[in-house]
KOLDODO-341408 format. One line per 2 residues: their letters; for each residue x, y, z of N, C-alpha, C. Coordinates in pm, whole numbers. Layout:
% residues N
a	X:Y:Z:X:Y:Z:X:Y:Z  ...
***
This chain:
% residues 415
xx	-680:-3060:809:-752:-3074:936:-901:-3074:906  -974:-3163:969:-1116:-3177:940:-1195:-3061:996
xx	-1316:-3042:942:-1403:-2935:991:-1435:-2953:1138  -1458:-3080:1181:-1494:-3103:1320:-1382:-3063:1414
xx	-1257:-3086:1374:-1146:-3046:1460:-1132:-2895:1464  -1156:-2828:1351:-1150:-2683:1352:-1256:-2628:1446
xx	-1375:-2688:1442:-1480:-2644:1532:-1440:-2667:1677  -1375:-2778:1703:-1332:-2806:1840:-1235:-2701:1890
xx	-1148:-2653:1802:-1058:-2546:1841:-1136:-2422:1884  -1239:-2386:1805:-1322:-2271:1839:-1388:-2292:1975
xx	-1444:-2411:1996:-1513:-2439:2121:-1418:-2426:2239  -1298:-2485:2227:-1205:-2480:2339:-1158:-2338:2365
xx	-1140:-2261:2259:-1093:-2124:2276:-1198:-2039:2346  -1324:-2052:2304:-1428:-1969:2361:-1455:-2005:2507
xx	-1413:-2122:2549:-1433:-2160:2688:-1328:-2098:2780  -1226:-2036:2722:-1119:-1980:2804:-1170:-1862:2884
xx	-1163:-1865:3018:-1220:-1757:3098:-1150:-1624:3078  -1024:-1625:3032:-952:-1499:3015:-1015:-1411:2908
xx	-1095:-1471:2818:-1154:-1395:2710:-1294:-1346:2743  -1349:-1387:2858:-1485:-1349:2893:-1493:-1198:2915
xx	-1610:-1141:2883:-1625:-996:2887:-1763:-960:2937  -1771:-860:3026:-1900:-799:3057:-1943:-713:2939
xx	-2071:-711:2909:-2123:-638:2794:-2218:-529:2841  -2191:-405:2798:-2277:-290:2827:-2346:-249:2698
xx	-2477:-229:2704:-2555:-195:2585:-2586:-45:2587  -2552:21:2475:-2582:163:2456:-2682:176:2343
xx	-2789:252:2364:-2888:273:2259:-2966:400:2289  -3025:455:2187:-3118:567:2199:-3245:533:2120
xx	-3363:550:2183:-3387:600:2319:-3365:491:2422  -3376:529:2550:-3365:433:2659:-3481:335:2654
xx	-3458:215:2705:-3563:114:2707:-3512:-12:2773  -3593:-116:2775:-3551:-243:2836:-3425:-297:2769
xx	-3333:-344:2850:-3209:-400:2799:-3104:-297:2762  -3132:-169:2783:-3038:-61:2751:-2974:-13:2881
xx	-2841:-18:2887:-2770:27:3007:-2743:177:3006  -2712:232:2888:-2678:374:2878:-2730:429:2745
xx	-2757:558:2743:-2788:626:2617:-2669:706:2567  -2559:704:2640:-2436:775:2605:-2321:676:2600
xx	-2242:680:2492:-2126:591:2481:-2022:627:2586  -1999:758:2608:-1899:798:2707:-1939:754:2847
xx	-2067:757:2879:-2111:709:3010:-2079:560:3026  -2094:484:2919:-2060:342:2925:-1910:323:2940
xx	-1831:404:2871:-1684:397:2884:-1644:424:3028  -1704:526:3089:-1669:562:3227:-1704:450:3324
xx	-1815:380:3299:-1860:276:3391:-1788:143:3370  -1738:120:3249:-1682:-10:3215:-1546:-31:3282
xx	-1516:-157:3308:-1384:-196:3355:-1302:-246:3237  -1171:-246:3252:-1085:-298:3146:-1127:-441:3111
xx	-1134:-468:2981:-1174:-599:2933:-1320:-608:2895  -1400:-504:2926:-1543:-507:2895:-1568:-475:2748
xx	-1688:-510:2703:-1734:-480:2568:-1851:-383:2575  -1850:-281:2489:-1960:-186:2479:-2027:-208:2344
xx	-2152:-250:2348:-2230:-281:2229:-2321:-162:2200  -2298:-95:2087:-2373:26:2053:-2476:-11:1947
xx	-2603:-7:1986:-2710:-41:1892:-2719:63:1782  -2737:15:1661:-2754:106:1548:-2902:126:1521
xx	-2941:251:1501:-3078:283:1462:-3072:388:1352  -3155:373:1252:-3155:466:1139:-3180:608:1187
xx	-3091:700:1148:-3109:840:1180:-3058:881:1317  -3006:787:1396:-2956:819:1530:-2806:843:1525
xx	-2762:959:1574:-2621:989:1589:-2593:1021:1735  -2476:985:1780:-2434:1014:1917:-2350:1140:1914
xx	-2404:1249:1967:-2337:1379:1961:-2253:1395:2087  -2136:1335:2086:-2048:1339:2202:-1906:1308:2157
xx	-1812:1351:2239:-1671:1322:2215:-1628:1212:2310  -1558:1113:2258:-1521:996:2337:-1376:1008:2384
xx	-1353:976:2512:-1219:970:2567:-1202:838:2640  -1102:761:2599:-1064:637:2668:-925:659:2723
xx	-912:652:2854:-787:685:2922:-746:568:3011  -648:490:2964:-589:387:3048:-669:259:3059
xx	-772:238:2977:-853:117:2983:-837:35:2856  -865:-96:2868:-876:-185:2753:-1023:-213:2730
xx	-1077:-175:2613:-1219:-190:2584:-1239:-230:2439  -1349:-298:2412:-1397:-320:2276:-1528:-244:2262
xx	-1534:-152:2165:-1655:-75:2137:-1698:-111:1996  -1813:-176:1984:-1855:-227:1854:-1997:-184:1823
xx	-2017:-139:1700:-2151:-110:1654:-2225:-240:1626  -2351:-247:1664:-2433:-366:1643:-2525:-338:1526
xx	-2483:-374:1407:-2556:-340:1286:-2599:-466:1214  -2711:-455:1145:-2758:-565:1060:-2702:-549:919
xx	-2711:-428:865:-2657:-402:732:-2506:-392:738  -2438:-451:641:-2292:-442:636:-2246:-302:596
xx	-2339:-216:550:-2302:-81:510:-2325:21:621  -2394:-18:727:-2431:77:832:-2320:91:934
xx	-2293:215:974:-2198:244:1080:-2267:328:1186  -2219:318:1309:-2272:398:1419:-2200:532:1421
xx	-2274:641:1403:-2216:774:1389:-2195:839:1526  -2070:880:1553:-2037:951:1677:-1970:1083:1636
xx	-2042:1192:1656:-2002:1324:1605:-1969:1412:1724  -1840:1444:1743:-1799:1509:1866:-1765:1655:1853
xx	-1798:1736:1954:-1756:1877:1956:-1609:1893:1991  -1545:1786:2040:-1402:1782:2066:-1346:1657:1997
xx	-1215:1653:1972:-1158:1532:1914:-1183:1410:2003  -1205:1295:1942:-1207:1170:2016:-1063:1135:2054
xx	-1044:1081:2175:-909:1060:2227:-896:919:2284  -785:852:2250:-746:727:2315:-603:746:2364
xx	-582:728:2495:-449:753:2552:-422:660:2669  -294:640:2693:-245:569:2813:-295:425:2823
xx	-320:359:2709:-352:217:2714:-226:142:2757  -233:61:2863:-111:0:2916:-58:-110:2826
xx	69:-144:2845:129:-254:2771:50:-382:2795  23:-455:2688:-59:-575:2698:-208:-549:2687
xx	-249:-422:2689:-389:-387:2676:-424:-351:2533  -553:-335:2507:-598:-301:2371:-731:-228:2377
xx	-745:-131:2288:-873:-64:2262:-913:-97:2120  -1037:-142:2101:-1087:-180:1969:-1213:-100:1939
xx	-1215:-31:1825:-1336:28:1770:-1375:-54:1647  -1502:-93:1640:-1546:-171:1525:-1680:-118:1475
xx	-1686:-92:1343:-1807:-44:1276:-1858:85:1340  -1766:180:1357:-1799:311:1411:-1759:419:1309
xx	-1829:532:1313:-1796:649:1232:-1763:761:1329  -1633:788:1345:-1585:888:1439:-1550:1015:1362
xx	-1614:1126:1397:-1586:1250:1327:-1587:1366:1425  -1525:1475:1381:-1510:1594:1465:-1587:1708:1402
xx	-1663:1780:1484:-1739:1894:1434:-1736:2011:1528  -1621:2035:1592:-1611:2142:1690:-1586:2277:1628
xx	-1580:2378:1715:-1563:2516:1669:-1424:2540:1611  -1322:2470:1665:-1187:2482:1609:-1181:2396:1484
xx	-1182:2460:1368:-1205:2387:1244:-1093:2290:1211  -976:2302:1277:-863:2216:1242:-844:2103:1343
xx	-945:2069:1421:-931:1963:1521:-924:1826:1456  -843:1734:1513:-837:1597:1459:-965:1521:1488
xx	-997:1425:1402:-1110:1339:1430:-1081:1245:1545  -960:1186:1545:-918:1092:1649:-773:1122:1684
xx	-749:1145:1813:-613:1172:1861:-572:1053:1947  -473:979:1900:-426:857:1966:-284:884:2014
xx	-263:884:2146:-130:921:2192:-92:850:2322  38:826:2334:100:772:2456:39:639:2497
xx	30:547:2401:-27:415:2427:81:308:2415  108:240:2527:201:127:2524:133:0:2474
xx	0:-6:2484:-77:-117:2430:-120:-89:2287  -218:-165:2239:-263:-156:2100:-393:-77:2088
xx	-407:-6:1977:-532:59:1941:-569:7:1803  -691:-42:1790:-732:-119:1673:-864:-63:1622
xx	-869:-21:1496:-992:27:1434:-1024:-63:1316  -1146:-116:1315:-1183:-214:1214:-1315:-174:1149
xx	-1315:-172:1014:-1436:-142:937:-1505:-17:989  -1427:89:1006:-1478:214:1061:-1439:329:969
xx	-1495:447:997:-1458:569:926:-1415:674:1027  -1314:752:988:-1265:859:1074:-1247:983:987
xx	-1317:1090:1022:-1304:1218:952:-1261:1325:1051  -1177:1416:1006:-1133:1524:1092:-1170:1659:1035
xx	-1181:1760:1125:-1184:1897:1076:-1046:1935:1025  -943:1884:1095:-806:1893:1050:-759:1753:1012
xx	-646:1709:1071:-598:1573:1048:-704:1474:1097  -729:1368:1019:-830:1271:1061:-781:1189:1180
xx	-659:1132:1171:-601:1052:1280:-463:1109:1311  -448:1164:1430:-317:1211:1475:-262:1109:1574
xx	-149:1048:1539:-90:940:1620:45:986:1672  59:990:1804:184:1031:1867:221:931:1976
xx	339:873:1964:397:786:2068:306:666:2097  284:585:1994:202:465:2007:282:341:1971
xx	267:236:2052:338:112:2025:278:37:1907  145:43:1890:80:-33:1783:-59:24:1756
xx	-75:84:1638:-204:136:1593:-236:69:1460  -352:4:1451:-391:-66:1329:-524:-13:1279
xx	-532:13:1148:-656:52:1082:-685:-51:974  -790:-128:994:-824:-239:906:-953:-208:832
xx	-945:-203:700:-1061:-175:615:-1136:-51:663  -1061:53:693:-1119:179:739:-1112:284:629
xx	-1205:377:631:-1201:495:546:-1162:615:629  -1055:684:590:-1000:794:669:-982:914:578
xx	-1035:1030:619:-1026:1149:534:-989:1271:618  -884:1341:574:-847:1466:638:-944:1577:604
xx	-946:1680:686:-1036:1792:664:-989:1882:551  -1082:1949:488:-1047:2045:384:-1011:2179:444
xx	-922:2252:376:-887:2387:419:-1003:2480:382  -1061:2546:481:-1183:2624:456:-1156:2772:435
xx	-1076:2832:522:-1061:2977:518:-917:3021:497  -825:2962:573:-687:3008:566:-621:2958:438
xx	-517:3029:395:-442:2988:277:-344:2878:316  -396:2757:333:-317:2643:375:-360:2522:294
xx	-275:2420:286:-316:2298:216:-429:2228:291  -491:2131:223:-581:2043:293:-506:1965:401
xx	-578:1908:494:-516:1838:606:-492:1691:572  -400:1630:647:-362:1492:621:-469:1395:672
xx	-474:1278:608:-559:1172:659:-503:1112:787  -372:1082:789:-304:1027:906:-173:1102:925
xx	-144:1137:1049:-15:1198:1085:53:1107:1185  174:1061:1153:246:964:1236:369:1029:1297
xx	374:1031:1431:489:1082:1506:526:977:1610  644:919:1599:694:822:1698:593:711:1725
xx	534:655:1621:433:551:1636:458:439:1535  404:320:1566:401:209:1471:257:192:1427
xx	234:205:1295:99:204:1240:92:103:1127  -18:28:1121:-47:-59:1008:-179:-14:946
xx	-178:14:816:-299:51:742:-325:-62:643  -435:-133:662:-456:-260:592:-591:-258:521
xx	-588:-278:389:-709:-295:309:-809:-181:325  -763:-61:345:-854:52:359:-814:164:266
xx	-869:282:290:-840:399:208:-814:517:299  -706:589:270:-671:711:343:-667:824:241
xx	-745:930:266:-755:1042:174:-707:1170:241  -630:1248:168:-598:1382:215:-717:1474:195
xx	-721:1582:272:-829:1678:259:-811:1768:138  -921:1826:92:-917:1915:-24:-853:2049:12
xx	-789:2110:-87:-737:2245:-68:-849:2347:-60  -813:2467:-16:-911:2575:-6:-955:2618:-145
xx	-1084:2642:-160:-1137:2691:-287:-1123:2843:-294  -1098:2892:-413:-1096:3037:-434:-1239:3087:-449
xx	-1268:3199:-388:-1401:3258:-396:-1395:3395:-461  -1507:3439:-513:-1512:3572:-574:-1472:3677:-469
xx	-1382:3764:-506:-1333:3865:-413:-1200:3829:-351  -1159:3700:-359:-1027:3661:-309:-919:3727:-393
xx	-808:3758:-329:-694:3809:-405:-597:3696:-439  -614:3581:-373:-528:3465:-400:-613:3352:-456
xx	-547:3257:-518:-617:3143:-573:-641:3036:-468  -670:2917:-517:-695:2804:-429:-563:2747:-377
xx	-572:2649:-288:-452:2587:-231:-446:2439:-266  -331:2381:-240:-303:2242:-274:-379:2147:-181
xx	-412:2028:-232:-473:1926:-148:-374:1872:-46  -426:1812:59:-341:1759:165:-291:1619:133
xx	-184:1575:199:-134:1439:181:-223:1338:253  -229:1218:200:-302:1113:272:-230:1079:402
xx	-97:1075:398:-17:1036:513:98:1133:530  120:1177:654:240:1251:690:319:1164:788
xx	440:1126:748:526:1041:831:648:1122:872  650:1162:1000:763:1239:1052:863:1148:1122
xx	814:1050:1197:900:956:1268:817:834:1304  884:722:1323:813:599:1352:810:508:1231
xx	709:423:1223:700:322:1117:555:305:1074  532:302:943:398:282:888:405:169:786
xx	317:70:802:300:-37:704:174:-10:624  187:-1:492:73:13:401:55:-123:333
xx	-49:-195:373:-68:-333:330:-197:-344:249  -184:-346:116:-299:-356:26:-400:-244:52
xx	-352:-128:94:-437:-13:123:-408:97:22  -500:193:13:-485:304:-79:-453:432:-3
xx	-349:501:-47:-320:637:-3:-343:729:-122  -431:826:-106:-460:918:-217:-459:1061:-163
xx	-380:1145:-228:-374:1285:-189:-506:1356:-210  -522:1468:-142:-646:1543:-150:-661:1619:-280
xx	-784:1650:-313:-816:1726:-433:-768:1870:-418  -708:1923:-523:-671:2064:-521:-795:2152:-514
xx	-783:2265:-446:-897:2355:-436:-939:2410:-571  -1066:2441:-586:-1117:2496:-711:-1081:2644:-721
xx	-1046:2685:-841:-1027:2827:-868:-1161:2893:-896  -1155:3008:-955:-1279:3082:-983:-1270:3151:-1117
xx	-1377:3137:-1196:-1386:3211:-1322:-1484:3327:-1310  -1531:3352:-1186:-1626:3463:-1166:-1556:3597:-1164
xx	-1426:3596:-1137:-1349:3720:-1134:-1258:3725:-1256  -1221:3843:-1296:-1127:3860:-1407:-1009:3943:-1359
xx	-886:3892:-1369:-856:3762:-1430:-901:3646:-1341  -909:3528:-1401:-952:3409:-1327:-855:3379:-1213
xx	-907:3320:-1108:-823:3278:-996:-785:3131:-1017  -656:3097:-1004:-611:2962:-1037:-653:2860:-932
xx	-673:2735:-975:-701:2627:-880:-573:2577:-815  -588:2484:-722:-473:2427:-653:-431:2294:-712
xx	-305:2260:-690:-254:2128:-730:-313:2020:-640  -310:1896:-689:-348:1784:-604:-243:1758:-498
xx	-284:1699:-387:-191:1668:-278:-115:1539:-303  -3:1518:-234:75:1395:-252:11:1277:-181
xx	42:1157:-231:-5:1037:-161:50:1031:-19  178:1062:-2:233:1074:133:346:1175:132
xx	370:1234:249:480:1328:270:565:1272:383  690:1239:352:777:1171:448:900:1257:476
xx	920:1288:604:1040:1360:646:1129:1275:736  1082:1158:775:1160:1068:860:1088:936:874
xx	1144:846:954:1079:719:981:1091:620:867  1018:509:879:1022:398:783:882:374:729
xx	868:379:597:743:345:530:761:211:461  680:112:501:687:-22:443:566:-40:353
xx	591:-58:224:484:-68:125:471:-213:80  358:-275:113:331:-412:69:204:-410:-15
xx	222:-401:-147:112:-400:-243:14:-286:-215  67:-171:-176:-18:-55:-155:-53:14:-287
xx	-157:97:-283:-199:177:-398:-181:323:-358  -78:387:-410:-40:521:-364:-48:617:-482
xx	-132:721:-467:-158:814:-577:-160:957:-523  -122:1050:-609:-147:1190:-580:-292:1225:-607
xx	-337:1335:-548:-474:1380:-570:-487:1455:-702  -609:1468:-750:-635:1540:-874:-628:1691:-851
xx	-586:1763:-954:-582:1908:-944:-723:1966:-948  -736:2087:-898:-864:2156:-906:-887:2214:-1045
xx	-996:2286:-1058:-1033:2344:-1187:-1086:2485:-1163  -1091:2564:-1269:-1142:2700:-1258:-1254:2727:-1357
xx	-1344:2633:-1368:-1459:2654:-1454:-1420:2680:-1598  -1467:2790:-1652:-1439:2824:-1791:-1291:2849:-1818
xx	-1216:2877:-1713:-1073:2905:-1731:-987:2779:-1724  -1048:2664:-1692:-974:2539:-1693:-876:2526:-1578
xx	-778:2435:-1590:-684:2410:-1480:-580:2518:-1460  -556:2603:-1561:-462:2715:-1549:-324:2670:-1497
xx	-277:2558:-1544:-144:2511:-1506:-139:2426:-1382  -250:2408:-1312:-249:2321:-1194:-227:2177:-1237
xx	-159:2100:-1153:-124:1962:-1188:-170:1866:-1078  -184:1740:-1117:-214:1637:-1018:-97:1621:-923
xx	-126:1577:-801:-22:1562:-701:68:1443:-729  189:1443:-676:280:1329:-691:241:1217:-596
xx	291:1099:-622:268:988:-529:331:1017:-393  443:1091:-392:510:1117:-265:593:1244:-274
xx	617:1304:-159:720:1406:-143:804:1363:-23  934:1359:-40:1021:1308:67:1136:1404:92
xx	1167:1422:220:1284:1499:259:1368:1422:360  1335:1296:381:1408:1212:475:1334:1081:495
xx	1392:994:578:1329:867:606:1363:761:504  1303:643:519:1334:526:437:1204:467:384
xx	1204:428:256:1094:355:194:1140:212:168  1063:114:214:1094:-27:190:978:-89:114
xx	1003:-131:-10:903:-202:-89:915:-350:-58  806:-411:-12:810:-548:37:745:-642:-63
xx	817:-749:-97:765:-852:-187:741:-978:-106  617:-1018:-94:581:-1137:-17:440:-1176:-56
xx	397:-1299:-27:258:-1336:-53:164:-1244:24  43:-1235:-26:-55:-1152:42:-156:-1239:115
xx	-169:-1218:245:-274:-1283:325:-363:-1173:378  -487:-1173:338:-576:-1064:372:-627:-1071:513
xx	-731:-995:537:-789:-985:671:-915:-1068:679  -924:-1152:780:-1049:-1221:805:-1157:-1117:833
xx	-1277:-1142:789:-1384:-1045:810:-1514:-1116:846  -1594:-1049:926:-1731:-1091:955:-1812:-963:969
xx	-1941:-970:942:-2017:-847:923:-2060:-779:1051  -2073:-850:1163:-2133:-789:1283:-2102:-877:1403
xx	-2131:-829:1525:-2122:-918:1641:-2218:-1036:1625  -2173:-1153:1666:-2253:-1274:1652:-2305:-1321:1788
xx	-2406:-1405:1784:-2464:-1462:1906:-2437:-1612:1908  -2429:-1666:2030:-2410:-1809:2043:-2523:-1882:1970
xx	-2490:-1992:1906:-2587:-2066:1827:-2585:-2028:1679  -2528:-1911:1645:-2518:-1873:1505:-2395:-1937:1441
xx	-2382:-1919:1312:-2266:-1969:1239:-2180:-1851:1197  -2054:-1856:1233:-1959:-1754:1190:-1906:-1791:1052
xx	-1925:-1702:956:-1872:-1722:822:-1761:-1619:803  -1638:-1666:807:-1521:-1578:800:-1456:-1592:664
xx	-1413:-1479:609:-1351:-1479:477:-1221:-1401:479  -1127:-1445:398:-1010:-1363:370:-956:-1400:233
xx	-869:-1317:180:-816:-1335:46:-666:-1358:53  -619:-1458:-19:-476:-1489:-23:-429:-1485:-168
xx	-308:-1435:-189:-252:-1428:-324:-173:-1552:-359  -154:-1643:-263:-64:-1756:-287:-130:-1888:-252
xx	-137:-1981:-347:-173:-2117:-308:-59:-2177:-225  -93:-2266:-136:10:-2326:-52:-46:-2352:86
xx	29:-2315:187:-11:-2340:325:-78:-2217:383  -199:-2234:434:-271:-2124:498:-282:-2155:647
xx	-272:-2052:726:-272:-2067:872:-372:-1968:930  -456:-2013:1020:-544:-1924:1095:-510:-1936:1242
xx	-495:-1824:1308:-472:-1824:1452:-590:-1758:1521  -621:-1806:1640:-733:-1756:1719:-680:-1723:1857
xx	-701:-1600:1902:-644:-1565:2031:-711:-1445:2094  -643:-1387:2192:-697:-1276:2268:-688:-1144:2193
xx	-711:-1035:2262:-712:-905:2197:-575:-870:2142  -572:-785:2037:-449:-770:1961:-340:-694:2034
xx	-223:-755:2039:-101:-684:2074:0:-719:1965  63:-621:1908:143:-642:1787:274:-713:1820
xx	298:-824:1753:424:-897:1764:488:-898:1625  599:-827:1605:657:-818:1471:714:-951:1424
xx	690:-983:1299:747:-1100:1234:827:-1052:1113  909:-1140:1052:985:-1096:934:896:-1039:824
xx	779:-1097:804:686:-1045:705:553:-1020:775  521:-897:797:393:-865:857:399:-866:1008
xx	284:-849:1069:274:-839:1213:165:-933:1262  198:-1014:1360:101:-1103:1421:32:-1027:1533
xx	-98:-1003:1517:-171:-921:1614:-241:-1011:1714  -162:-1082:1794:-218:-1173:1892:-157:-1145:2028
xx	-235:-1169:2132:-184:-1153:2266:-228:-1270:2353  -143:-1315:2441:-179:-1424:2530:-187:-1557:2457
xx	-245:-1659:2521:-254:-1791:2457:-341:-1785:2332  -302:-1858:2229:-387:-1865:2111:-373:-2001:2045
xx	-477:-2039:1969:-480:-2165:1897:-435:-2142:1753  -382:-2245:1691:-337:-2238:1553:-410:-2344:1471
xx	-466:-2302:1357:-534:-2393:1266:-457:-2391:1134  -416:-2506:1086:-341:-2515:962:-427:-2588:859
xx	-438:-2533:739:-513:-2601:634:-448:-2570:500  -463:-2661:407:-403:-2645:275:-489:-2552:192
xx	-426:-2453:131:-496:-2365:39:-458:-2403:-103  -543:-2478:-169:-509:-2529:-301:-503:-2418:-405
xx	-575:-2310:-380:-580:-2201:-476:-560:-2069:-404  -530:-1966:-481:-531:-1831:-426:-673:-1776:-434
xx	-690:-1652:-390:-822:-1589:-397:-897:-1598:-266  -1029:-1593:-275:-1113:-1586:-156:-1115:-1719:-82
xx	-1089:-1713:48:-1096:-1830:134:-1211:-1810:232  -1298:-1909:245:-1414:-1899:333:-1415:-2017:429
xx	-1432:-1987:557:-1442:-2090:660:-1564:-2062:746  -1639:-2166:778:-1759:-2152:861:-1740:-2229:991
xx	-1785:-2167:1101:-1774:-2229:1232:-1907:-2215:1305  -1954:-2323:1364:-2073:-2317:1448:-2033:-2270:1587
xx	-2105:-2171:1639:-2074:-2114:1770:-2161:-2180:1876  -2098:-2230:1979:-2171:-2302:2083:-2204:-2208:2198
xx	-2278:-2260:2296:-2314:-2183:2414:-2188:-2138:2487  -2187:-2012:2529:-2069:-1958:2597:-2056:-2008:2740
xx	-2163:-2062:2794:-2158:-2110:2931:-2226:-2014:3026  -2261:-2061:3145:-2334:-1978:3241:-2252:-1858:3287
xx	-2318:-1742:3292:-2255:-1622:3344:-2163:-1550:3249  -2144:-1602:3127:-2055:-1537:3030:-2141:-1456:2933
xx	-2127:-1324:2936:-2208:-1238:2849:-2151:-1227:2709  -2019:-1237:2697:-1959:-1225:2565:-1811:-1254:2569
xx	-1754:-1279:2452:-1610:-1298:2437:-1565:-1223:2312  -1439:-1185:2311:-1378:-1123:2194:-1258:-1207:2152
xx	-1258:-1246:2026:-1154:-1334:1973:-1092:-1265:1851  -961:-1268:1841:-893:-1221:1721:-867:-1339:1630
xx	-913:-1328:1505:-888:-1431:1404:-792:-1371:1302  -683:-1440:1277:-581:-1386:1186:-536:-1494:1088
xx	-529:-1456:961:-483:-1548:858:-341:-1519:815  -270:-1622:776:-136:-1608:719:-127:-1701:599
xx	-34:-1671:509:-16:-1754:390:132:-1775:365  166:-1895:323:303:-1929:282:296:-1989:142
xx	380:-1941:52:379:-1997:-83:474:-2116:-92  486:-2172:-211:564:-2295:-228:713:-2273:-206
xx	758:-2147:-210:900:-2120:-185:930:-2108:-36  825:-2105:46:845:-2091:190:833:-1949:240
xx	813:-1852:149:791:-1713:192:652:-1701:253  644:-1636:368:517:-1626:441:485:-1480:470
xx	357:-1453:486:312:-1320:523:199:-1334:624  213:-1264:736:107:-1262:837:8:-1154:800
xx	-114:-1193:770:-217:-1096:735:-270:-1027:859  -369:-943:838:-427:-870:949:-527:-958:1023
xx	-558:-919:1143:-659:-989:1220:-795:-924:1206  -894:-988:1261:-1028:-932:1273:-1081:-968:1411
xx	-1150:-875:1473:-1205:-900:1606:-1344:-960:1590  -1360:-1081:1639:-1488:-1151:1635:-1551:-1141:1774
xx	-1659:-1063:1785:-1731:-1048:1911:-1847:-1147:1912  -1851:-1231:2014:-1955:-1333:2027:-2030:-1307:2157
xx	-2162:-1293:2147:-2245:-1253:2260:-2338:-1365:2302  -2380:-1358:2427:-2487:-1445:2474:-2612:-1419:2391
xx	-2693:-1521:2373:-2812:-1510:2287:-2913:-1409:2339  -2901:-1367:2465:-2997:-1271:2521:-2976:-1130:2469
x	-2862:-1101:2407:-2835:-965:2359:-2891:-946:2219
***
């Protein structure tokens, strides 16, 4: 398919009124063009389908806890640097709940963390969502579990960094990066870390504790797609007391007591053991890749189609440069559609909802695929649109894999 026809697909898709979105601007300090200085205030004012654009400024953190209850929203950091994230540090866990079927909540380029008085609070608590919850190029840290997922139809973490909290005082393991209960989760091209075990201190009568698992799967389904699960570091022992206090073992890559774990080219490791200074490891060992007491592990063999990526929200008139990586030469497919709702396929999950366009092109080689699209005027009265771009790959044998999507936010040039 020629470049001009691919561009025409983009133009026709962006003209679809169903994708149009009101845009609310959040920034600190207040000033012209700023609607709110609080992200939660923007969430409360927004209607389902709106976009919240959070301006990034060096040294600015939003000290608030976010709750999204029953709405479909896109919350995206507006950053110039590809390394910059918008920091939201809450005294309570951030919560997403009651997203209706067919709806979606998207966080993009955000750093969500918990810093409340209850040291074991989750960074993000996602529960009772019939729609989709989508985190892209973000970080989530918890005082306890980083992401606690309960009763979710579709939760996706794309190129995210997730870390469980370390055990600080109690004789307990480090906390998990992700805890899955009755949920369907996809972890794609990111890293999930268990929290560190408690360190032994001078005067303790006990040693350090074991690191936490990257993933705890009790029930439901988790897809690990080209992502890393690494157990937490074992707590450090102490050589300040005699006899020395022993360090903790490393945590497991995952701990499974039920449900289905689908591994597609994942990197799963136990955490490293702690140390006791001059006394060494004292028998502590690195964590295992897994500990299992139930459930099913399915190792999946299929071509790899990566996630389309773009660095930031774009403005009309700019050029979108989208990239993804494929492991298989052959037929490559890009789909463009509405906000993500997970549709299971034999290999992978198609994260598309509503009408969408399909672009087919030959991929002569594997490796990095780059496509550029010129973005046209959105039209009068349209402040922004959100488009999901998803790549898939089929090899010469006909085996196909649906890669992850990426949310492309396109704004009027006035933003």
